[in-house]
N, C-alpha and C positions, 0 to 999 in steps of 0.2 A: 756761184754756188743758189741753189736756187731756198729761198727764207718761208719754211713750211704753214709757217706764224702768224704768213703775213698776208691780206687777201688786196692782191694784187688788178686792176683793172679789169686782164682778162680774164683772171677767175669771177670778176663781178659779173664780166661780160656774161659767162656760162650758166652765171648761177641766175640772170635774171633772161635767158633766153630761153633754163629748160623747162622755166616756171611761165614762160609766156606761150613756150605750145601747151604745159598741161592744163594752161587756160584753154587757149585756142580750144582743145580739143575734147573739154568738158560739159556733157550734154545732162540736166534734168534728168532723173530716172523714174520718179513718180508723178503720176498724174496730180494736174495740174488745180485739183480740188484738194487734197490728201497736206496731212499738217506735214504731211513729210516733201511736200512741195514747199511750201513755205522754210521747212528748216535745212534744204538745201539750198534757196535761193539767198540762204544768209548766210551758209558758209560759202556762199560762192563770191558773195559781195561783201565779206568779209577778206575773204585772201583778191579780189580786186581793190581794196583799197589800200591790203599792207602790200601788192606786186607794186602800186604809185606810187607811195610810198617809199618803194622800195630804188626805181627807179630818182626822184627827186633827192634822197639821199647820195645817190652813186654819181647824178651830174655836178651835184655841187661838192662829191671828192669825199663823203663821205661814206667811207663803206663802212667803219662797220655797223652805223642806224643802216647800211643801205643792205648786209650781210645781216641781220638780225632780221627785217624784215622780209625780204625774200626768204626766209628759214619761215617766219608765220607765215605768208601766202599757202609756203610748198604743203606746215605741214595743214593746214583748214583745208583743200583738195584732197590732201592722203586721206586726212579723217572719211572726208566724206565719200572718195571716193571708196574706203573701206565698208566702213554703214552698206551700203551700198541704196544712198543717197542719186551718185553721181553712174551716169552711163561712160568707162574710159577703155571701152571695149576692149578688157581683159590687159591693159597694155600693164605690161610690171615691168617694166622700166622707168616712166615717168611716176608713177603708184607706188605706193605701197601697198599691198594688194591680201585675202586671208589666205589662202589660200599659192 
């Protein structure tokens, strides 16, 4: 029987891989000299930091904290994509887009 309230190693690996794929395809959409470019860099740095933390927690077997961190990471990416800070090639499978 599968326990839907448990974060298994397999499930955790899936979440980490999904966010890794999202991180690898992100491109900053704003011009380098704009305020939005700096904002996009900040969103991307936050996502990368949380993802790094998630990977570290997962390696330690701390899947609860890893799950929280990977969701924060992907949340930063989703927010940036939805705001138009990132070009995500209209991928609505990895990102929550406005339309």
